C-alpha positions, 0 to 999 in steps of 0.5 A, spaced: 500 500 500 505 504 501 509 503 495 502 505 491 501 511 495 508 513 494 508 512 486 502 516 486 505 522 490 511 521 486 507 521 479 504 528 481 510 531 483 514 529 477 507 532 473 507 538 476 515 540 475 515 538 468 508 542 466 511 548 470 517 548 466 513 547 459 508 552 461 514 557 462 517 556 456 511 556 452 508 562 455 514 567 454 515 565 447 516 571 443 518 567 436 515 561 434 512 555 437 513 549 433 510 542 435 511 536 430 506 530 433 509 525 429 516 526 431 513 528 438 517 534 439 516 541 441 521 547 439 520 554 442 524 559 438 525 565 442 530 572 441 533 575 447 534 582 448 540 583 444 536 579 438 540 572 439 536 566 437 534 561 443 532 554 441 528 550 447 527 543 444 522 538 448 522 531 445 518 525 448 521 518 447 515 514 447 519 507 447 523 510 454 517 514 456 522 520 457 521 527 456 527 531 454 529 538 454 535 540 450 537 532 450 537 532 458 531 528 461 526 532 464 521 527 466 520 519 466 514 515 466 511 519 460 505 515 457 503 521 453 505 528 450 500 532 446 499 539 445 493 542 441 493 549 438 487 554 441 486 561 439 491 565 443 493 559 447 496 552 447 493 546 451 499 541 454 497 534 456 502 529 460 500 523 462 505 519 467 504 512 468 508 508 473 507 501 477 499 501 475 498 508 477 497 513 472 496 521 473 494 526 467 496 533 467 492 538 462 493 545 462 491 551 457 497 556 457 495 563 454 500 566 450 503 572 452 506 575 446 501 576 440 506 576 435 508 568 436 508 564 430 505 557 431 506 551 427 503 545 429 504 539 424 
């Protein structure tokens, strides 16, 4: 029983941390949001104050169940990763699964910058 409860709490904490990081990059995007469903990749392109480009890449490795940020593991036990484009917003869904426990986290993130180009393919 303890192991199951511990797994559930761990999934919830991992979901919150991963969702927070995704949300922060999406909400502050001032360039392009590019989501490729078949490649399971979200790319956030920004420009800093000097005009230099910054690229932030999130890739879900379905076989390993790992969501990576710029090549480094961000979250494990990911069973699903989806984004849906909405009017002036993006809906992000992460599903975590471990030891027969599942936690689904969905958030709608309003974009701060109107000039954001969105490419969902």
